[in-house]
C-alpha positions as CSV (number, residue, x, y, z in Angstrom):
1,M,0.1,0.1,-0.1
2,W,2.9,2.1,1.0
3,G,5.1,1.8,-2.4
4,K,1.3,2.3,-4.4
5,T,0.6,5.8,-2.3
6,M,4.5,6.7,-2.6
7,G,4.5,5.6,-6.7
8,V,0.9,7.9,-7.3
9,S,2.5,10.8,-5.2
10,S,5.6,10.6,-7.4
11,H,3.5,10.7,-10.6
12,K,1.8,13.7,-10.0
13,E,4.6,15.2,-9.2
14,E,6.3,14.2,-12.7
15,A,3.2,15.8,-14.2
16,F,3.3,18.9,-11.9
17,N,7.4,19.5,-13.4
18,N,6.3,18.5,-16.9
19,G,3.3,21.3,-16.2
20,I,5.5,23.9,-15.1
21,D,8.4,22.9,-17.9
22,E,6.0,24.1,-20.6
23,I,4.4,27.1,-17.9
24,N,8.3,28.4,-18.3
25,V,9.3,27.5,-22.1
26,T,5.8,29.5,-23.4
27,R,6.5,31.8,-21.0
28,A,10.1,32.7,-22.0
29,L,8.8,32.2,-25.7
30,I,7.2,35.1,-25.2
31,S,9.6,36.8,-23.4
32,S,12.1,36.8,-26.5
33,V,9.6,38.0,-28.5
34,L,8.9,40.8,-26.5
35,F,12.5,42.1,-26.0
36,S,12.9,41.0,-29.9
37,V,10.9,43.8,-30.2
38,A,12.0,46.2,-27.0
39,I,15.5,46.4,-27.8
40,P,15.1,48.3,-31.2
41,F,13.0,50.6,-29.9
42,I,15.1,51.1,-26.8
43,V,18.4,51.6,-28.9
44,L,16.3,54.0,-31.6
45,M,15.0,56.0,-28.3
46,S,18.6,56.1,-26.7
47,H,20.5,57.0,-30.2
48,L,17.7,59.8,-30.8
49,F,17.8,61.2,-26.8
50,K,22.1,60.5,-26.5
51,V,21.4,58.2,-23.3
52,F,25.0,56.2,-24.0
53,D,26.5,59.0,-26.1
54,L,29.3,58.2,-24.8
55,F,29.8,54.8,-25.6
56,A,27.4,54.5,-29.0
57,W,29.2,51.8,-30.3
58,V,29.7,50.0,-27.3
59,T,25.9,50.4,-26.8
60,L,24.8,49.7,-30.9
61,L,27.1,46.6,-30.5
62,T,25.6,44.7,-26.9
63,S,22.6,45.4,-28.7
64,V,22.8,43.4,-31.9
65,L,24.1,40.8,-30.0
66,A,21.1,40.6,-27.7
67,E,18.9,41.0,-30.8
68,L,20.2,38.4,-32.0
69,F,20.2,36.3,-29.0
70,Q,16.6,37.4,-28.6
71,M,15.9,36.2,-32.2
72,A,17.5,32.7,-32.1
73,C,15.3,32.2,-28.8
74,V,12.1,33.2,-30.7
75,L,12.9,29.9,-33.5
76,M,14.3,27.4,-30.7
77,L,11.8,27.7,-28.0
78,Y,8.5,28.0,-30.9
79,L,10.4,24.3,-32.4
80,L,10.6,23.1,-29.1
81,L,6.5,23.3,-28.0
82,K,5.8,22.8,-31.6
83,N,7.3,19.6,-31.5
84,K,6.8,18.5,-27.5
85,Q,10.4,18.1,-26.9
86,M,9.5,17.9,-23.2
87,D,12.6,16.3,-22.3
88,R,14.7,19.6,-23.5
89,Y,12.3,22.1,-21.8
90,K,14.3,22.9,-18.9
91,T,17.9,23.3,-20.3
92,A,16.4,25.1,-22.7
93,Y,14.6,27.9,-20.8
94,V,17.4,27.9,-17.7
95,M,19.8,28.7,-20.2
96,Y,17.4,31.7,-21.7
97,Y,16.3,32.8,-18.4
98,G,20.0,32.7,-17.1
99,T,21.1,34.7,-20.3
100,T,18.6,37.2,-19.8
101,I,18.7,38.3,-16.8
102,A,22.5,38.5,-16.5
103,A,22.2,40.9,-19.5
104,I,19.6,42.9,-17.8
105,M,21.8,43.0,-14.4
106,C,24.6,44.0,-16.7
107,A,22.7,46.9,-18.4
108,A,20.9,47.7,-14.7
109,S,24.5,48.7,-13.2
110,M,25.1,50.3,-16.4
111,D,22.4,52.8,-15.9
112,M,23.7,53.0,-11.6
113,N,26.7,54.0,-13.0
114,Y,26.0,56.8,-15.6
115,H,22.0,57.8,-13.8
116,G,22.2,56.7,-10.5
117,S,19.1,54.6,-11.0
118,E,18.2,51.6,-9.8
119,V,15.1,51.1,-11.6
120,L,16.1,48.9,-13.9
121,Y,18.3,46.4,-11.2
122,I,14.4,46.5,-9.9
123,A,12.2,45.5,-13.2
124,A,15.3,43.1,-13.6
125,C,14.3,41.3,-9.7
126,A,11.0,41.5,-10.8
127,Y,11.6,39.7,-14.3
128,F,12.9,36.9,-11.9
129,I,10.0,36.6,-9.4
130,F,7.0,36.8,-11.9
131,V,8.1,35.3,-15.0
132,P,10.1,31.9,-14.9
133,I,8.8,29.8,-12.3
134,F,11.8,27.9,-10.3
135,D,12.1,25.2,-7.7
136,E,13.8,26.0,-4.8
137,K,17.1,24.7,-6.0
138,I,17.3,26.4,-9.3
139,R,15.7,29.9,-7.4
140,T,18.9,29.8,-5.2
141,F,21.1,29.3,-7.9
142,F,20.1,31.8,-9.8
143,I,19.4,34.7,-6.9
144,V,23.2,33.3,-5.6
145,G,24.7,33.9,-9.3
146,Q,22.7,37.3,-9.1
147,T,24.0,38.0,-6.3
148,I,27.8,37.7,-7.1
149,L,27.3,38.9,-10.3
150,M,25.9,42.5,-9.5
151,V,28.3,43.0,-6.4
152,S,31.2,42.5,-9.0
153,L,29.8,45.1,-11.4
154,I,29.5,47.5,-8.8
155,L,33.0,47.0,-7.7
156,V,34.0,46.7,-11.3
157,L,32.8,49.9,-11.8
158,N,33.8,51.4,-8.6
159,L,30.1,52.0,-7.8
160,K,29.0,53.6,-4.8
161,L,28.9,51.4,-1.5
162,R,25.2,52.1,-0.8
163,Y,24.4,50.0,-4.0
164,L,25.7,47.1,-2.1
165,F,23.1,47.8,0.6
166,D,20.3,48.2,-1.4
167,I,21.1,45.3,-3.6
168,T,21.3,43.3,0.3
169,I,17.9,44.7,0.8
170,V,16.2,44.0,-2.9
171,Q,17.9,40.4,-2.9
172,L,16.2,39.3,0.5
173,G,12.9,40.6,-0.7
174,T,13.4,38.5,-4.0
175,V,14.4,35.4,-2.1
176,F,10.9,35.9,-0.2
177,V,8.8,37.1,-2.7
178,S,9.8,34.4,-5.5
179,K,9.1,31.5,-3.0
180,Y,5.9,33.1,-2.5
181,Q,5.3,33.2,-6.1
182,Y,6.3,29.9,-6.5
183,N,4.0,28.1,-4.0
184,L,1.0,30.4,-5.5
185,T,1.5,28.8,-8.4
186,K,2.4,25.6,-7.6
187,R,-1.3,26.0,-5.6
188,I,-3.2,27.3,-8.6
189,E,-1.7,24.6,-11.1
190,E,-2.6,22.0,-8.7
191,T,-6.1,23.2,-8.3
192,S,-6.5,23.7,-11.5
193,K,-5.4,20.5,-12.7
194,N,-7.6,18.5,-10.0
195,L,-10.8,20.7,-11.4
196,K,-9.8,19.3,-14.9
197,R,-9.5,15.5,-13.5
198,K,-13.0,15.9,-11.7
199,T,-14.6,17.6,-15.2
200,L,-13.1,14.5,-17.3
201,Y,-14.1,11.5,-14.8
202,S,-17.7,13.1,-14.5
203,E,-17.6,13.2,-18.3
204,Q,-15.8,10.1,-18.5
205,D,-17.0,6.5,-18.2
206,A,-14.9,4.7,-15.4
207,L,-14.3,1.5,-17.2
208,T,-14.1,2.1,-20.9
209,G,-12.9,5.5,-20.9
210,L,-15.0,6.6,-23.6
211,T,-17.3,9.6,-22.9
212,N,-20.7,8.6,-20.5
213,R,-24.5,10.1,-20.7
214,R,-23.3,13.6,-19.3
215,G,-20.5,14.0,-21.6
216,L,-22.2,13.0,-24.5
217,K,-25.4,16.2,-23.5
218,K,-22.5,18.2,-22.9
219,K,-21.0,17.7,-26.7
220,A,-23.8,17.0,-28.2
221,E,-25.3,20.2,-27.4
222,L,-22.6,22.3,-29.2
223,I,-22.1,20.1,-32.1
224,W,-26.1,20.0,-32.7
225,S,-26.1,23.8,-32.6
226,Y,-23.8,24.2,-34.8
227,C,-24.6,21.6,-37.1
228,Q,-28.2,23.2,-36.8
229,R,-26.4,26.5,-38.0
230,K,-24.6,25.0,-41.1
231,K,-27.2,22.7,-42.0
232,V,-24.5,20.0,-41.6
233,P,-26.3,16.1,-41.6
234,V,-25.8,14.3,-38.1
235,G,-26.5,10.0,-37.3
236,I,-26.3,8.2,-34.1
237,I,-25.6,4.8,-34.1
238,A,-26.7,2.7,-31.5
239,L,-25.6,-0.5,-30.1
240,D,-26.2,-3.3,-27.9
241,I,-24.6,-6.3,-27.3
242,D,-26.3,-9.1,-27.8
243,F,-27.3,-11.7,-24.6
244,F,-24.6,-9.7,-22.5
245,K,-26.4,-11.2,-19.6
246,K,-26.2,-14.7,-20.4
247,Y,-22.0,-13.7,-21.3
248,N,-21.9,-12.8,-17.4
249,D,-23.9,-15.3,-16.2
250,K,-21.6,-17.6,-17.1
251,F,-17.8,-16.4,-16.9
252,G,-18.5,-13.4,-14.5
253,H,-18.3,-9.7,-14.8
254,L,-14.8,-9.6,-14.7
255,E,-14.6,-11.0,-18.1
256,G,-17.8,-8.9,-18.6
257,D,-16.1,-5.9,-17.9
258,K,-13.1,-7.0,-20.2
259,C,-15.7,-7.7,-23.0
260,L,-17.0,-4.3,-22.4
261,K,-13.4,-2.6,-23.2
262,V,-12.6,-4.7,-25.9
263,I,-16.0,-3.5,-27.4
264,A,-15.3,-0.1,-26.6
265,D,-11.6,-0.1,-28.0
266,T,-13.4,-1.4,-31.0
267,L,-15.6,1.1,-31.8
268,K,-13.1,3.9,-31.2
269,E,-10.9,2.9,-33.9
270,S,-13.8,1.3,-36.0
271,A,-15.0,5.4,-35.3
272,K,-11.8,7.7,-35.3
273,R,-12.6,10.8,-36.6
274,S,-11.4,13.4,-34.0
275,S,-15.3,14.8,-34.9
276,D,-17.0,11.1,-33.5
277,I,-17.9,10.7,-30.3
278,V,-18.3,7.1,-29.5
279,T,-20.4,7.0,-25.9
280,R,-21.2,4.2,-23.6
281,T,-25.0,5.0,-22.6
282,G,-25.1,2.2,-19.9
283,G,-24.4,-1.6,-19.4
284,E,-24.1,-3.4,-22.5
285,E,-25.4,-0.5,-24.6
286,F,-23.1,2.1,-26.6
287,L,-23.4,5.0,-28.8
288,V,-21.7,6.6,-31.9
289,F,-22.6,10.2,-32.6
290,V,-21.4,11.4,-36.3
291,Q,-21.4,15.0,-38.0
292,D,-21.2,15.6,-41.3
293,I,-21.8,11.8,-42.7
294,T,-23.8,10.5,-45.9
295,P,-26.4,7.8,-45.3
296,K,-24.3,5.3,-47.4
297,E,-21.3,6.1,-45.3
298,I,-22.6,5.9,-41.7
299,L,-24.1,2.5,-42.6
300,S,-20.9,1.5,-43.7
301,L,-19.5,2.5,-40.1
302,A,-22.0,0.4,-38.6
303,L,-21.5,-2.1,-41.0
304,R,-17.5,-2.2,-40.2
305,I,-18.1,-1.6,-36.4
306,R,-20.1,-4.7,-36.8
307,T,-17.5,-6.8,-38.6
308,N,-14.4,-5.5,-36.7
309,I,-16.2,-6.5,-33.6
310,E,-16.9,-10.1,-34.9
311,K,-12.9,-10.5,-35.9
312,Q,-12.3,-10.0,-32.3
313,S,-13.1,-13.7,-31.8
314,I,-14.8,-13.0,-28.0
315,I,-16.4,-16.7,-27.5
316,H,-19.7,-16.0,-26.2
317,A,-21.5,-18.2,-23.8
318,Y,-24.7,-18.3,-26.2
319,C,-24.2,-19.7,-29.7
320,G,-28.2,-19.4,-30.4
321,I,-26.6,-16.9,-33.1
322,S,-22.6,-16.8,-33.1
323,K,-20.2,-19.0,-31.2
324,Y,-18.4,-15.2,-30.9
325,V,-19.9,-12.2,-29.5
326,T,-21.7,-9.9,-31.6
327,V,-24.0,-6.5,-31.4
328,S,-27.0,-4.9,-32.7
329,M,-27.6,-1.5,-34.1
330,G,-30.0,0.7,-35.1
331,I,-29.3,4.4,-36.9
332,S,-31.2,7.7,-37.5
333,T,-29.7,10.8,-39.8
334,T,-30.9,14.0,-39.9
335,I,-30.2,17.7,-40.5
336,P,-31.0,19.2,-37.5
337,K,-33.8,21.5,-37.6
338,F,-35.5,23.7,-34.5
339,N,-38.3,21.6,-34.0
340,Y,-36.4,18.6,-34.3
341,E,-33.5,17.9,-30.8
342,F,-31.3,15.4,-30.5
343,N,-32.8,13.3,-28.1
344,D,-35.5,13.2,-31.2
345,L,-33.2,11.9,-33.0
346,Y,-31.3,9.3,-30.5
347,D,-35.0,7.9,-29.9
348,E,-35.0,7.3,-33.6
349,A,-31.8,5.0,-33.3
350,D,-33.4,3.6,-30.4
351,R,-36.2,2.2,-32.1
352,A,-33.9,1.1,-34.9
353,L,-31.7,-0.8,-32.4
354,Y,-35.0,-2.6,-31.3
355,Q,-36.3,-3.5,-34.6
356,A,-32.4,-5.2,-34.8
357,K,-33.5,-7.3,-31.5
358,K,-36.7,-8.2,-32.8
359,N,-35.6,-9.6,-35.8
360,G,-32.6,-12.1,-34.8
361,R,-29.6,-9.7,-34.1
362,N,-26.6,-9.2,-34.8
363,C,-27.7,-6.9,-37.7
364,V,-28.1,-3.1,-38.8
365,V,-31.4,-1.7,-38.6
366,F,-31.6,1.8,-40.9
367,D,-34.5,3.7,-42.4
368,G,-36.9,0.5,-42.2
369,N,-34.3,-1.6,-43.9
370,L,-32.2,-4.4,-42.0
371,Y,-28.9,-5.1,-43.2
372,G,-26.5,-8.6,-41.9
373,R,-23.7,-8.8,-44.2
374,I,-21.7,-7.5,-46.8
375,K,-21.4,-8.7,-50.4
376,D,-19.4,-7.7,-53.3
377,G,-18.5,-4.9,-51.5
378,M,-22.6,-4.3,-50.6
379,P,-24.5,-4.4,-47.8
380,Q,-27.6,-6.7,-48.1
381,I,-30.9,-5.6,-47.5
382,I,-32.7,-8.8,-45.3
383,G,-36.7,-8.5,-44.8
384,M,-37.8,-8.0,-41.4
385,E,-40.8,-9.0,-39.6
């Protein structure tokens, strides 16, 4: 039990760290874009107002190097996020933030030297506190590095000793505020993930991982409204495992659950368009809700589902139809209208499913016709009672 608890805790910590890494890379990308735009503007303003007139060439050279670095980071960070190279996230953002903060600190020391202002230095500390999200180890490394760098620059530039006192106070404040900011972000992220997890579980069938009735209702409302406006055809395949109670009675509920999972996986593999919604509506009952599909295509999908389930060769307890587990299906289609709701379409599919079960099972009923097999690539119609 202890090992299992530790494993769950470790998994949550890893998931949190991965989330923080992605946030850091995303923020680094935004930061690099903003700096790429800001640096040329700052250089232009400095030139117009002759802020660093005595060292114009030094300012220009360092600005060009800073601009090239930021632009290179824009490209690198964008590609990392696009390709989901999560193993490189941490190295990339630590390098980016380290270089950027060091550059701002150097600029801050120049600002102190020429204008006696600590505004840029305080801005650098605020950037460190609020932009990257560092754990205690990396945070300590950065704060120590910043302190050593600023003290060295003050001594090299022979600045007033009061700056040493000011830096000590600001750095101590940075230690506490950055730690608070990290813990706050961690709580917010954990709360957000817990809410997402609860929402997911409330709309997902625990056994099969398929959408449940609640999730179906939520998704169907959105899709129905869209299809109603755009006059996009929609369809439902209502599906029921034949004589599943007999299967459970003979093999037990554990085997029954395994069977349900296989059926669910087969449905997902068969209806795999991103817009297809595969749902477990209860017990051995499933539903596939599709959009932008022709009657011929939805019938073909239903027969493909039927064939794919038969191919799983799940031995059945009842051999009256087949020695393998089979399914019955009912189909209904429409172009959504204002006086016709999703539940109306569902009821039609359910009535078609009832007809399929009434007429021998292991078949599909659609538009008053019963389909039992495919011959020469075409579904064959069978007479109904």
